[in-house]
C-alpha positions as a Markdown table, in Angstrom:
| # | Residue | x | y | z |
|---|---|---|---|---|
| 1 | Met | 0.0 | 0.0 | 0.0 |
| 2 | Gln | 1.3 | 3.5 | -0.9 |
| 3 | Val | 0.9 | 6.2 | 1.7 |
| 4 | Gln | 0.4 | 9.6 | 0.1 |
| 5 | Tyr | 1.0 | 12.8 | 2.1 |
| 6 | Leu | -0.9 | 16.0 | 1.6 |
| 7 | Cys | 0.0 | 19.5 | 2.7 |
| 8 | Pro | -2.7 | 21.7 | 4.3 |
| 9 | His | -3.3 | 25.1 | 2.6 |
| 10 | Trp | -4.7 | 26.2 | 6.0 |
| 11 | Gly | -2.2 | 28.6 | 7.5 |
| 12 | Gln | -0.5 | 29.4 | 4.2 |
| 13 | Glu | -3.2 | 31.7 | 2.8 |
| 14 | Gln | -0.8 | 34.6 | 2.8 |
| 15 | Leu | 1.2 | 33.0 | -0.1 |
| 16 | Ala | 0.3 | 33.4 | -3.7 |
| 17 | Pro | -1.2 | 30.2 | -5.1 |
| 18 | Glu | 1.8 | 29.7 | -7.4 |
| 19 | Ser | 4.3 | 30.1 | -4.5 |
| 20 | Phe | 2.3 | 27.8 | -2.2 |
| 21 | Leu | 2.2 | 25.0 | -4.8 |
| 22 | Glu | 5.9 | 25.4 | -5.6 |
| 23 | Lys | 6.7 | 25.1 | -1.9 |
| 24 | Val | 4.5 | 22.0 | -1.5 |
| 25 | Ile | 6.1 | 20.2 | -4.4 |
| 26 | Ala | 9.6 | 21.1 | -3.3 |
| 27 | Ala | 8.9 | 19.7 | 0.2 |
| 28 | Gly | 8.0 | 16.3 | -1.3 |
| 29 | Tyr | 4.3 | 16.2 | -0.7 |
| 30 | His | 2.0 | 14.3 | -3.0 |
| 31 | Gly | -0.7 | 17.0 | -3.1 |
| 32 | Ile | -2.7 | 19.4 | -1.0 |
| 33 | Glu | -5.9 | 19.7 | 1.1 |
| 34 | Ile | -7.7 | 23.0 | 0.6 |
| 35 | Asn | -10.9 | 24.8 | 1.5 |
| 36 | Pro | -12.1 | 26.5 | -1.7 |
| 37 | Gly | -14.8 | 28.3 | 0.2 |
| 38 | Gly | -12.2 | 30.6 | 1.7 |
| 39 | Leu | -10.5 | 31.5 | -1.6 |
| 40 | Gln | -10.7 | 34.9 | -3.2 |
| 41 | Asp | -10.6 | 33.4 | -6.7 |
| 42 | Pro | -11.4 | 29.7 | -6.8 |
| 43 | His | -11.4 | 29.6 | -10.6 |
| 44 | His | -7.8 | 30.8 | -10.7 |
| 45 | Trp | -6.9 | 27.9 | -8.5 |
| 46 | Ile | -8.7 | 25.5 | -10.8 |
| 47 | Arg | -6.7 | 26.7 | -13.8 |
| 48 | Leu | -3.5 | 26.6 | -11.9 |
| 49 | Leu | -4.1 | 23.1 | -10.6 |
| 50 | Lys | -4.9 | 21.9 | -14.1 |
| 51 | Ala | -1.5 | 23.3 | -15.2 |
| 52 | Ile | 0.3 | 21.6 | -12.2 |
| 53 | Arg | -1.3 | 18.3 | -13.1 |
| 54 | Arg | 0.0 | 18.5 | -16.6 |
| 55 | Gln | 3.5 | 18.5 | -15.1 |
| 56 | His | 2.8 | 16.3 | -12.1 |
| 57 | Lys | 0.1 | 13.9 | -13.2 |
| 58 | Glu | -0.3 | 12.2 | -9.9 |
| 59 | Phe | -0.8 | 15.5 | -7.9 |
| 60 | Ile | -3.6 | 15.0 | -5.4 |
| 61 | Val | -6.2 | 17.6 | -4.4 |
| 62 | Val | -8.6 | 17.0 | -1.5 |
| 63 | Ala | -11.3 | 19.7 | -1.3 |
| 64 | Gln | -12.8 | 20.6 | 2.0 |
| 65 | Met | -16.4 | 21.6 | 2.5 |
| 66 | Val | -16.4 | 24.0 | 5.5 |
| 67 | Leu | -19.5 | 26.2 | 5.7 |
| 68 | Glu | -19.1 | 29.6 | 7.4 |
| 69 | Glu | -20.7 | 30.4 | 10.7 |
| 70 | Asp | -23.4 | 32.5 | 9.1 |
| 71 | His | -25.0 | 29.2 | 8.0 |
| 72 | Gly | -26.0 | 28.5 | 11.5 |
| 73 | Thr | -29.4 | 27.1 | 11.2 |
| 74 | Phe | -30.3 | 23.7 | 9.7 |
| 75 | Asp | -32.2 | 25.3 | 6.8 |
| 76 | Gln | -29.3 | 27.6 | 6.0 |
| 77 | Phe | -26.8 | 24.8 | 6.2 |
| 78 | Arg | -28.9 | 22.5 | 4.0 |
| 79 | Glu | -29.5 | 25.2 | 1.3 |
| 80 | Ala | -25.8 | 26.1 | 1.1 |
| 81 | Met | -24.4 | 22.5 | 1.2 |
| 82 | Ile | -25.1 | 21.3 | -2.3 |
| 83 | Pro | -23.9 | 24.6 | -4.1 |
| 84 | Arg | -20.7 | 24.4 | -2.1 |
| 85 | Leu | -20.2 | 20.7 | -3.0 |
| 86 | Lys | -20.8 | 21.5 | -6.6 |
| 87 | Leu | -18.1 | 24.3 | -6.5 |
| 88 | Leu | -15.6 | 21.7 | -5.2 |
| 89 | Thr | -16.1 | 19.4 | -8.2 |
| 90 | Gly | -14.2 | 22.0 | -10.3 |
| 91 | Phe | -11.1 | 21.1 | -8.4 |
| 92 | Asp | -11.3 | 17.5 | -9.6 |
| 93 | Pro | -10.7 | 16.3 | -6.1 |
| 94 | Leu | -9.7 | 12.8 | -5.2 |
| 95 | Phe | -12.4 | 13.1 | -2.6 |
| 96 | Ile | -14.2 | 15.8 | -0.6 |
| 97 | Asn | -13.6 | 16.2 | 3.1 |
| 98 | Ser | -16.9 | 17.5 | 4.5 |
| 99 | His | -17.4 | 19.3 | 7.8 |
| 100 | Thr | -21.0 | 18.1 | 8.0 |
| 101 | Gly | -23.7 | 19.4 | 10.2 |
| 102 | Arg | -23.5 | 21.0 | 13.6 |
| 103 | Asp | -23.3 | 19.6 | 17.1 |
| 104 | Tyr | -26.5 | 21.3 | 18.1 |
| 105 | Phe | -28.5 | 20.1 | 15.1 |
| 106 | Ser | -30.8 | 17.2 | 16.0 |
| 107 | Phe | -29.9 | 13.6 | 15.1 |
| 108 | Arg | -32.6 | 13.7 | 12.4 |
| 109 | Glu | -31.3 | 16.9 | 10.9 |
| 110 | Asn | -27.7 | 15.7 | 10.8 |
| 111 | Cys | -28.8 | 12.5 | 9.2 |
| 112 | Ala | -30.6 | 14.5 | 6.5 |
| 113 | Leu | -27.3 | 16.2 | 5.7 |
| 114 | Leu | -25.5 | 12.9 | 5.6 |
| 115 | Gln | -28.1 | 11.7 | 3.1 |
| 116 | Leu | -27.6 | 14.8 | 1.0 |
| 117 | Ala | -23.9 | 14.1 | 0.9 |
| 118 | Thr | -24.5 | 10.5 | 0.0 |
| 119 | Asp | -26.8 | 11.4 | -2.8 |
| 120 | Phe | -24.4 | 14.0 | -4.1 |
| 121 | Ser | -21.5 | 11.5 | -4.1 |
| 122 | Arg | -23.5 | 9.0 | -6.1 |
| 123 | Gln | -24.6 | 11.5 | -8.6 |
| 124 | Tyr | -21.2 | 13.1 | -9.2 |
| 125 | Lys | -19.1 | 10.0 | -8.5 |
| 126 | Ile | -16.9 | 11.8 | -6.1 |
| 127 | Pro | -16.4 | 10.3 | -2.6 |
| 128 | Val | -17.5 | 12.4 | 0.3 |
| 129 | Tyr | -15.8 | 11.7 | 3.6 |
| 130 | His | -16.9 | 13.3 | 6.8 |
| 131 | Glu | -14.4 | 14.7 | 9.2 |
| 132 | Thr | -14.4 | 13.9 | 12.9 |
| 133 | His | -14.5 | 17.4 | 14.3 |
| 134 | Arg | -15.7 | 19.5 | 17.2 |
| 135 | Gly | -18.9 | 21.5 | 16.4 |
| 136 | Arg | -20.0 | 19.0 | 13.6 |
| 137 | Phe | -22.3 | 16.0 | 13.7 |
| 138 | Ser | -19.2 | 14.0 | 14.5 |
| 139 | Tyr | -18.1 | 16.1 | 17.5 |
| 140 | Ala | -17.8 | 13.2 | 20.0 |
| 141 | Leu | -16.7 | 9.6 | 19.7 |
| 142 | His | -19.6 | 8.3 | 21.8 |
| 143 | Arg | -22.1 | 9.7 | 19.4 |
| 144 | Met | -20.8 | 7.9 | 16.3 |
| 145 | Pro | -22.3 | 4.4 | 16.7 |
| 146 | Glu | -25.8 | 5.7 | 16.2 |
| 147 | Tyr | -24.8 | 7.3 | 12.9 |
| 148 | Ile | -22.9 | 4.2 | 11.8 |
| 149 | Ala | -26.0 | 2.1 | 12.5 |
| 150 | Leu | -28.1 | 4.2 | 10.1 |
| 151 | Phe | -25.3 | 4.8 | 7.6 |
| 152 | Pro | -23.2 | 1.6 | 7.6 |
| 153 | Gln | -21.2 | 2.8 | 4.6 |
| 154 | Leu | -20.3 | 6.1 | 6.2 |
| 155 | Glu | -16.7 | 7.1 | 5.4 |
| 156 | Leu | -14.7 | 9.3 | 7.8 |
| 157 | Val | -11.7 | 11.5 | 8.0 |
| 158 | Ala | -9.9 | 10.7 | 11.3 |
| 159 | Asp | -8.9 | 13.8 | 13.3 |
| 160 | Tyr | -8.9 | 12.2 | 16.7 |
| 161 | Ser | -7.6 | 15.3 | 18.4 |
| 162 | His | -11.1 | 16.7 | 18.6 |
| 163 | Trp | -12.5 | 13.6 | 20.3 |
| 164 | Cys | -9.7 | 13.9 | 22.9 |
| 165 | Thr | -10.5 | 17.5 | 23.5 |
| 166 | Val | -14.3 | 17.0 | 23.8 |
| 167 | Ser | -14.0 | 14.1 | 26.2 |
| 168 | Glu | -11.0 | 15.5 | 28.1 |
| 169 | Ser | -9.3 | 12.2 | 27.7 |
| 170 | Met | -7.0 | 10.1 | 25.5 |
| 171 | Leu | -10.1 | 7.9 | 24.7 |
| 172 | Ser | -8.8 | 5.2 | 27.1 |
| 173 | Phe | -12.3 | 4.2 | 28.1 |
| 174 | Gln | -13.7 | 4.3 | 24.5 |
| 175 | Gln | -11.3 | 1.9 | 22.8 |
| 176 | Asp | -14.0 | -0.5 | 21.7 |
| 177 | Thr | -15.9 | 2.4 | 20.0 |
| 178 | Leu | -12.7 | 3.6 | 18.4 |
| 179 | Glu | -12.0 | 0.1 | 17.1 |
| 180 | Gln | -15.6 | -0.1 | 15.7 |
| 181 | Leu | -14.9 | 3.0 | 13.5 |
| 182 | Thr | -11.6 | 1.9 | 12.0 |
| 183 | Pro | -13.1 | 0.3 | 8.9 |
| 184 | His | -14.9 | 3.6 | 8.2 |
| 185 | Ile | -11.7 | 5.7 | 8.2 |
| 186 | Arg | -10.6 | 6.8 | 4.7 |
| 187 | His | -8.2 | 9.7 | 5.4 |
| 188 | Ile | -6.1 | 10.8 | 8.4 |
| 189 | His | -5.3 | 14.3 | 9.7 |
| 190 | Ala | -2.0 | 13.9 | 11.4 |
| 191 | Arg | -2.3 | 16.5 | 14.1 |
| 192 | Val | -1.5 | 15.7 | 17.7 |
| 193 | Gly | -3.8 | 17.0 | 20.3 |
| 194 | Tyr | -4.3 | 16.2 | 24.0 |
| 195 | Glu | -6.9 | 16.2 | 26.7 |
| 196 | His | -7.4 | 20.0 | 26.7 |
| 197 | Gly | -6.7 | 21.1 | 23.2 |
| 198 | Pro | -6.7 | 20.0 | 19.6 |
| 199 | Gln | -3.0 | 20.8 | 19.0 |
| 200 | Leu | 0.2 | 20.6 | 20.9 |
| 201 | Pro | 2.6 | 23.4 | 19.8 |
| 202 | Asp | 5.3 | 21.0 | 19.0 |
| 203 | Pro | 4.5 | 17.2 | 19.1 |
| 204 | Phe | 8.2 | 16.5 | 18.8 |
| 205 | Ala | 9.2 | 18.2 | 22.0 |
| 206 | Pro | 10.3 | 15.8 | 24.8 |
| 207 | Ala | 7.4 | 16.6 | 27.0 |
| 208 | Cys | 4.9 | 15.7 | 24.2 |
| 209 | Gln | 6.3 | 12.2 | 23.3 |
| 210 | Gln | 3.6 | 10.3 | 25.1 |
| 211 | Tyr | 1.0 | 12.0 | 22.9 |
| 212 | Leu | 2.9 | 11.6 | 19.7 |
| 213 | His | 3.3 | 7.9 | 20.4 |
| 214 | Arg | -0.4 | 7.5 | 21.2 |
| 215 | Phe | -1.5 | 9.2 | 18.0 |
| 216 | Thr | 1.1 | 7.4 | 15.9 |
| 217 | Ser | -0.3 | 4.1 | 17.3 |
| 218 | Trp | -3.8 | 5.1 | 16.3 |
| 219 | Trp | -2.7 | 6.0 | 12.8 |
| 220 | Gln | -0.7 | 2.9 | 12.4 |
| 221 | His | -3.7 | 0.8 | 13.4 |
| 222 | Ile | -5.8 | 2.4 | 10.7 |
| 223 | Leu | -3.1 | 1.8 | 8.1 |
| 224 | Asp | -2.7 | -1.8 | 9.2 |
| 225 | Tyr | -6.4 | -2.4 | 8.8 |
| 226 | His | -6.6 | -0.8 | 5.3 |
| 227 | Arg | -3.4 | -2.2 | 3.8 |
| 228 | Gln | -5.2 | -5.3 | 2.6 |
| 229 | Gln | -8.2 | -3.2 | 1.4 |
| 230 | Thr | -6.7 | -0.5 | -0.7 |
| 231 | Met | -3.7 | 0.3 | -2.9 |
| 232 | Ser | -3.2 | 3.8 | -1.4 |
| 233 | Phe | -4.1 | 5.8 | 1.7 |
| 234 | Thr | -3.8 | 9.6 | 2.2 |
| 235 | Ile | -2.6 | 11.5 | 5.3 |
| 236 | Cys | -2.6 | 15.3 | 5.7 |
| 237 | Thr | 0.0 | 16.7 | 8.1 |
| 238 | Glu | -2.4 | 19.2 | 9.5 |
| 239 | Ala | -0.7 | 21.3 | 12.2 |
| 240 | Gly | -2.6 | 24.5 | 12.1 |
| 241 | Pro | -1.9 | 28.2 | 12.6 |
| 242 | Val | -3.0 | 30.5 | 15.4 |
| 243 | Pro | -5.5 | 30.0 | 17.1 |
| 244 | Tyr | -4.9 | 26.2 | 16.8 |
| 245 | Met | -1.3 | 26.9 | 17.4 |
| 246 | Pro | -0.9 | 28.0 | 21.0 |
| 247 | Val | 0.7 | 31.4 | 21.6 |
| 248 | Asn | 2.9 | 33.1 | 24.1 |
| 249 | Pro | 0.5 | 35.0 | 26.4 |
| 250 | Asp | 2.9 | 37.9 | 26.8 |
| 251 | Asn | 3.2 | 38.8 | 23.1 |
| 252 | Gly | 0.7 | 36.7 | 21.2 |
| 253 | Gln | 3.4 | 35.0 | 19.1 |
| 254 | Pro | 3.0 | 31.4 | 18.1 |
| 255 | Leu | 5.0 | 28.9 | 20.2 |
| 256 | Ala | 6.2 | 27.1 | 17.2 |
| 257 | Asp | 6.5 | 27.5 | 13.4 |
| 258 | Gln | 3.5 | 25.8 | 11.7 |
| 259 | Trp | 5.3 | 25.1 | 8.5 |
| 260 | Ala | 8.3 | 23.5 | 10.3 |
| 261 | Ile | 6.0 | 21.3 | 12.4 |
| 262 | Asn | 4.2 | 20.1 | 9.2 |
| 263 | Ile | 7.6 | 19.3 | 7.5 |
| 264 | Asn | 8.8 | 17.5 | 10.6 |
| 265 | Met | 5.6 | 15.5 | 10.7 |
| 266 | Leu | 6.0 | 14.6 | 7.0 |
| 267 | Asp | 9.6 | 13.4 | 7.7 |
| 268 | Tyr | 8.5 | 11.5 | 10.8 |
| 269 | Leu | 5.6 | 9.7 | 9.1 |
| 270 | Gln | 7.6 | 8.8 | 6.0 |
| 271 | Gln | 10.1 | 7.1 | 8.3 |
| 272 | Ala | 7.5 | 5.6 | 10.7 |
| 273 | Phe | 5.4 | 4.2 | 7.8 |
| 274 | Ala | 8.1 | 3.4 | 5.3 |
| 275 | His | 7.2 | -0.3 | 5.4 |
| 276 | Tyr | 3.8 | 0.3 | 3.8 |
């Protein structure tokens, strides 16, 4: 199985698209993960990515569907969801990573949005995976079995840092539930969180080793399961900028360099998972 590594556009928005993509390719990534909803000119990106793929035919794009906070009601979210998904098709994504629903929507409402995504995926023949994320339908690990029961083919993006934060734990008492979800994971966000936050400033610092090892074991378990099921698997090194990146309270400066953390994570995972 080939493990393919993606670079997050998140935190690099200050760069011109051309500069960002050159930086990504030079660093050795296989592609990018990007939220087109936040771009000033999505169509320029579409043209640029087509040109990149003429030179790098295997370049991967994962498009994120992240609706803004002004889509706060169920009706607003539902009305905006399909137009946003349609916009993402122009990026010719390998799959769409959907931030689906809200944690305060009812189970029935969130299920209606999951069905919309399922229908869209079938119509446009683009996989739609749903990220495990605070504030979404998937905000907590203990809520997931009821969705899996109704949507047994549900496919997920694993960002376990959110479940650690929501439960204020390293999920030690929910290992059976975590194991139940492994077959549904299709993509990994390799960001290291802990009991009280979704991102440690530097997961490679000596004081953070226990957390890095725990997350690495989770990611390896996912890869071990899927290595017999698929030819390739994607991982995004998703260390984020401020406010995900903790800051010095005296001056507001980030405690670590986001780009450096992502590059270190890329190197670390390429070595840790070299046998796949």
